[in-house]
ROKOLLO-172803 format. One record per residue: x, y, z of N, C-alpha, C, O in turn. Coordinates in pm, whole numbers, plus 50000, padded with zeros to 5 digits. Layout:
XYZXYZXYZXYZ/...
//
This chain:
343560502919872343390490719795344370490119678344760479319634/344770501819628345700502019516347080497119560347730489519489/347510501519678348840498119726348900484419794349800476519767/347930481719881347990469519963347000458619920347080447319969/346080461919829345090451919789343930450719886343160441219878/343800460419977342670460520071342470474620124343440482020137/341220478720155340950492420201341400495120344341350506520389/341830484820415342280486620553343760490620561344250494320668/344450489920448345860493620447346770483620514347880487120554/346320471120525347130460720589348120454820488347780453320370/349330451420532350300445420440349770432320382349060424820449/350120429720256349640417720189350070404920260349340394920259/351250405220323351750393020388351070390220522351410380520590/350110398720560349360396520684347970390920656347150389420747/347700387920529346350383820488345880371020559344680369320582/346800362220592346400349320652346670348720803346660337920861/346890360120865347180360221009346090353321091346380347021193/344830354421046343710348721121343820333621132343250327721225/344530327121040344630312421043345580307421150345560295621186/346430316321203347440312021299346840308021433347480300921511/345620312421460344970309021587344130296221578343510292121676/344120290121460343400277421445344190266221512345400267521529/343530255321552344240243921613345360238921523345280239921400/346380233521583347550229021508347210218421403347860217521299/346180210321430345820199621337344850204421228344400196421146/344530217321227343590222721128344380230621024344670242421043/344720224020915345460230720809344500234020695343890225120636/344380246620665343510251020556344290250420425345420255220417/343690244620324344340244120193344560258220139343760267320163/345650259820067346020272920013346350271319864347360265119828/345500276919779345710275819635347060281519594347720276219504/347490292219661348740298719624349960290219660351070293019615/349750279919743350840270819780350760257419705351430247819741/349930257119603349850245119520348730235519558348560225219493/347970238819662346850230119702345680231619605345580241619533/344810221719604343600222119522342400218819607342510211019702/341250224619575340020222119650338820224619559338940231019454/337670219419600336450221119520335920235319526335310240219431/336160242119640335640255619660336740265019707337640261019781/336660277319662337500287919718336700295119825335590299819800/337250295819946336680304520049337340318120030338500320120066/336580327419972337080341119953336850348420085335730352620114/337890349820163337780354720301337310369220307336450372620388/337860377620220337480391620217338380400320304339060395320394/338380413220275339290422520343338980424120491339890424320574/337690425220525337340427720665337650415720752338190417320862/337300403720705337570391620784339070388820794339520382420889/339830393520697341280391520700341970401820789343040399020845/341380413720803342080424820866341570428921003342360433021088/340270428021026339700432721152339700421621256339190410821230/340260424021375340350413521478338990407321515338910395321537/337950415521521336630410221556336120400721448335600390021480/336260404421323335710396221214336620384321183336180374721120/337860385021226338720373121214338140361521293338320349921256/337430364621402336780354021481335680347221400335450335221413/335010354921316333970349421227334610340321123334090329521094/335740344521067336430336320968336840322821026336710312420961/337320323021149337720310521215336510301521240336580289421221/335400307421284334180299721308333670293721178333240282121174/333730301521073333250296520944334110285120892333580275120843/335420286520903336320275820860336030262920938336030252020882/335770264521068335420253221154334120246721105334030234421098/333130254821072331840249721024331990242420891331420231620872/332750248220800332940242020669333640228620681333300218920613/334640228020769335340215420789334400204920846334400193420802/333580208720944332650199221004331550195020907330990184120919/331250203520811330240200220710330840192520592330150189320496/332140189520601332860182020499332870189120363332760182820258/333010202420369333160210220247334650211020213335460215320296/335000207120093336390207620049336680221920002336220226119896/337450229420082337690243420049339140247320071339880240720144/339520258120006340850263820024340760278920014339720284319977/341850285620048341900300320040343010304319942343790295919897/343060317119909344110322219821345340326819898346320331319839/345270325820030346410329620112346740344320096345830352720087/348010347520091348430361420078348230367019938348490378819914/347770358719846347480363419710346070369219699345750375619599/345230367019800343890372719793343970387919802344750393319879/343150394519723343060409119730341590413219728340700404919713/341360426119744340010431619755339130427819635339590427419521/337850424919664336890422019557336500434819484336050434319370/336680446319550336420459219486335040465119510334730475719456/334210458519591332840463319608332780477419665332130486219608/333450479719778333370492919841334010503619753333570515119751/335030499619680335710508919589334750513619480334710525419446/333980504119426333010507719323331900516419379331480526119315/331410513019499330320520619560330740535119588329910544219589/332040537019612332520550419643332990557919519333510569019528/332790551819400332990558919274334300556919202334530563119099/335180548319253336480546219189336380534719089336880523719115/335730537118976335450526418879336720521118813336790509218780/337720529718793338950525318729339690514818811340130504618758/339820517518941340500508119030339680495319043340230484419050/338360496819045337490485019051337750475818932337920463718950/337780481418813338010473318693339370466518696339520455318649/340360473418750341700467518762341690455618857342290445318829/340990457018971340890446119067340150434319009340540422819030/339070436918936338300426118873339180418318777339180406018778/339920425418695340790418918597341830409818665342060398618621/342440414918772343450407118844342830395018913343400384118913/341640396918973340980385919042340540374918946340730363118973/339960378918834339530369018735340720361118683340640348918666/341830368018659343050361318613343530351118716343980340218681/343440354818842343870345818949342930333818961343390322518978/341640336118953340670325018959340920315118845340900303018866/341150320418727341380311718610342690304318624342790292618587/343700311018676345010304818693344950292618785345640282618762/344110293418889343980282418984342760273518954342390264919034/342160275918837341020267818791339890267518896339290257118923/339630279018953338570280319054337240282918984337130292018902/336240275019017334920276518955333820278919058332730283619022/334090275719185333070277619290333670285619405334710282119461/332990296619439333470305619543332440306619655331240308019630/332930305819779332090307919898332610320419968333820322019986/331710329220006332140340920083331130343920193329940341420178/331630349320305330760352520418330320367120416329500371220498/330850375020324330500389220315329460391320205329750388720089/328270396120238327250398520136327680408520029327240407719915/328540417920067329010427819971329920421219868329800423619748/330830412719917331680405119827330870395319744331120393519625/329900388819808329010379519738328290386419624328250381319512/327730398119650326980405319548327840409419430327460407719315/329020415019461329860419919351330450408419269330530409319147/330850397619335331400386219263330340379319179330610374719068/329130378519231328050371519163327400379819052327070374618946/327240392619079326420400818989327170411318908326630416418810/328400414618947329080425618879330430421718818331060429818751/330860409418841332020404118770331540398118638330370394518627/332420396818539332020390718412331440376718434332020368618506/330310374118371329660361118386330420350518307330520351418185/330940340818376331670330018311331320316918378330150313618394/332350309418415332120296418480331910297618631331510287918695/332160309218686332130310818831330730308818891329760314618843/330660300618995329470299619078329820305719213330830302219273/328980314719260329270321919385328170319219486326980320419454/328560315519608327600312219713327920320019840329090322219873/326880324219911327090329520044327160317820140326540307420116/327890319420248328100308420342326780302920398326670290920423/325790311620419324510306720473323830297120376323150287820420/324010299120247323440290020148324100276220157323420265920156/325420276320166326180263720171325870256020299325620244020295/325890263020412325690256220540324250251620560324010241220621/323280259220510321880255120519321660242020443320940233220489/322290241020327322180228720248322800216920322322260205820319/323930219320387324600208520460323790204020581323780192220615/323100213420646322220209620758321060201120706320710190920766/320480205320595319370197820535319800183720495319020174220507/321020182320447321540169320403322010160720520322350149020501/322020166420641322470159020758323970158020770324490149620843/324690166620697326160166220700326760176220800327940175320834/325950185520847326380194720951325460192521070324300196821069/325980185821171325170181821286325320191721400326440195121440/324190196321452324180206221560323610199621685322400197521696/324480196421779324090188821898323960197322024323090194922107/324830207122037324920214622163323870225622169323670233122073/323210226622283322180236722301322790250722319323790252422388/322150260422257322500274422277321230281222328320390285522249/321100282022459319860286822520319840302022525320140308222627/319480307822413319430322322400318200326522319317700319022235/317730338622347316680344822264317400352622155318170361922184/317160348922031317910354421918316970360721816315910355321785/317370372221765316690378121650317700379221537318900377621558/317210382021416318110382421300317970395721227316860400321198/319120401721199319180414021119319550410320975320630404820952/318680413320880318940410320739319940420320680319640432220672/321130415820640322050424820569321430428820435320870420320365/321540441420399320900446320277321360438820151320540435320065/322660436420142323180430220020322910415220014323050409119908/322540409320125322170395120125320680393620099320260385420017/319880401620170318430400620159317830408620046317430402819945/317780421620061317110430119961317720428919822317000428719722/319040428019815319710427719685319720413919621319720412819498/319740403319702319900389819645318840379719690318920368019654/317870384219768316740375619802317040363919894316280354219898/318160364719967318500353820059317970357220198318630363820278/316760352520224316090355020352315900342120432316000342320555/315640331220365315240318820433316400311120494316290306020606/317520310120423318640301920470319180306420606319410297820692/319390319420630319860323520764318890319620875319300315220982/317600321220849316600317820950316500302820970316270298121082/316680295320863316670280720875317810276120964317630267221048/318980282120947320140278321028319920281621175320220273521263/319390293421203319150297321343318130288221409318310284221524/317080284821337316050276221393316500261721406315860253721475/317610258221339318140244621349319030242821471319360231521508/319430253821533320300253021650319470249821774318550257221807/319780238721843319010234921961319070245622070320130251322096/317930248322132317890257522245317570271922211317160279522299/317740275822085317500289622048316000292522041315230284821983/315600303822101314250309022083314360320521984314970330822015/313780318821866313940328921760312770338521761311610334421763/313080351521759312050361821751312340370921631313460375721614/311320373121551311480381321430311270396121463310320399721532/312160404421412311980418821425310810423421339310500417221237/310150434121380309020439221302309470443321162308820439921063/310570450621155311110454721025312140444320982313310445021021/311690434820902312570423720864312350420020717311470425220649/313200410920671313150406220532313190418220436314100426520447/312250419320344312260430420247312120444120313312520454220255/311560444420433311350457020506312440459720609312310468720692/313500452120604314550453320705315170467220705315310473620600/315540471720823316170484820839317680483520815318340474920873/318200492120729319640492120701320420496620823319960505220899/321610490820844322450495020957323390506420919324050512221005/323440509520790324290520320735325780516720730326630525620728/326090503820730327500499920728328090498420589329310498220575/327260497520487327750494920351328080507720274327910518820324/328540505720152328820517020064329910526220115329960537920078/330780520820199331860528920255331420537120376332240544320434/330140536220413329620544420524330100539620660329980546820760/330660527620665331180522720792332310531520843332580532020963/332970538320752334090547020789333670561620805334520570420819/332350564220801331860577920806330880579420924330020570920943/331020589921000330070592721108328780598121048328810607220965/327640592421090326360597121037325290596121145325440588921243/324200603521124323070602921216321800606521142321840613121038/320670602321197319400605921138318990619621192319730625721269/317830624421153317400637921190317300639821342317550650721394/316950629221412316820630621558318120627521632318150626321754/319210626121554320520623721615320820609221643321900606021691/319890600321613320090586021638320420578921507319710580221408/321510571421508321880563821389320920552121370320310547221465/320790547721245319890536521215320300524021290319450516221333/321610521921306322090510221380321630510721525321310500421584/321610522621583321140524021721319640521221730319180515221827/318890525621629317450522521624317250507421615316360501821679/318090501021535318000486521518318250479221649317540469821684/319270483521721319610477421850318460479121949318100469722020/317900491121954316770493622045315570484722011314880479822101/315330482821882314230473921840314460459821892313540453221940/315710455221882316040441521926315920440122077315420430022126/316380450222151316260449922297314790450022338314390442922430/313980458022270312560458722298311840445622271310800442622329/312410437822181311850424822146312180414222251311570403522255/313150417422336313580407922438314710398822393314990388722457/315350402522283316440394322230317710396122314317990406922366/318460385222327319750385522394320890386322293322000390822325/320600382022171321600382022064320970387221935319880382921896/321670396421869321320400121732322240392021643323450394321640/321680382521571322470374721476322400381521339321380387321302/323500380821267323500386121131324490377921049325040368021097/324710382020924325580374120836326390383320747326530380920627/326930394020808327690403920732328700410520824328340414820934/329950411420783330970417620869330710432320898330940436921010/330220439820799329940453920821328790455620921328840464421007/327770447220908326650447921002327120445121145326690451821239/327990435321161328490432021295329200444021357328900447821470/330120449821283330910461021338330040473121365330210479821467/329100475921275328240487621292327260485721408327050494921487/326680473821418325720471121525326420470021661325870474421762/327620464121663328340463421791328690477321842328620479921963/329060486221753329330499921793328060506421847328110514021944/326930503521783325650509221827325220503821963324590511022041/325550491221991325260485422123325990493622231325430496722336/327230497122203328030504822299327500519122316327330523922428/327250525822203326820539822210325400541122266325020551722314/324620530322259323260530522313323200526222459322160527322524/324330521222510324380517222650323750503822681323280501522792/323730494822582323080481822601324080470222609323710458722583/325310473022645326340462622647326020451122742326460439822720/325270453922847324930443522945323670435822905323330425722967/322980440622802321690434622766321720426222639320960416622627/322580429722545322520423122414323900422622350324730431322374/324130412422267325380411422194325080408422047323970404222013/326060410621962325930408421819326830396921779328010396621815/326280387321704327060375721662326750372321517325640374521469/327730366921449327490361321316326860347521333327130340521430/326020343821239325390330521242326460319721251326270309521319/327590321821183328670311821184329170309321326329530298021360/329210319721408329670318321546328690310221629329090302021712/327400312421608326380304821680326400290121637326240281221720/326590287721508326700274021459327900266821521327800255221560/329020273921530330220267921588329980264121734330470253721779/329230272321807328910269121946328050256421953328200248322044/327150254921856326250243321856326950230521813326450219521838/328090231921747328850220221700329790215221809329950203221828/330430224621880331480221021977330960212022088331720208222177/
//
């Protein structure tokens, strides 16, 4: 993050690569290129760098456009929010990143930020200096747009879906209802609640830098594998979630548990995009 501005070690000029696969007529505003918008979509390091989560970023941009949200990105000027760096104990680098990010937000007169990563949401909302910034998770923004009738979901998605609460979205910030409201608003979905959900939700172990560390519980089974087994036992075809780390950790657990033919992991944004198309 010190050298490249992200923990993935990706070059800064590759930050917007995910936008190249968008339709030719879909131009996302870029604050760094002189554009202005009501909201900054803070894409985050994982959505900018990981091929799987880039698909979530594209789905989210599609959803925001259809919901008539005026948004832009920081382009290649976006850098790490610093959450994982702080969790792993590098407070000095975290403070440096905060200072640079705040300076950039002020320079572009950004006051409202939307992010799809609960870790980024938590650190921007609760651990950055409190000023004019308003920070929203994407599920909050999209749930409001569905309620207002500005995001219309017409296409049926005939699947049995359960929801995994990301720790930093649910337990840390109390956002439990909006994700479930969005899933239940999608035509055709049969929603089933996991036994361990909401405040009692089981962690997938993807946060705090643990996504890059091999771990197991006493019986040799990772928590993410336990989570996948719970969902399969429930009869779910899709585990929906709203966190990039949860997606990557749970998808890996689907493979290691041998359930690739039975269940898949999707971000809520991806399911919404299917219901819009």
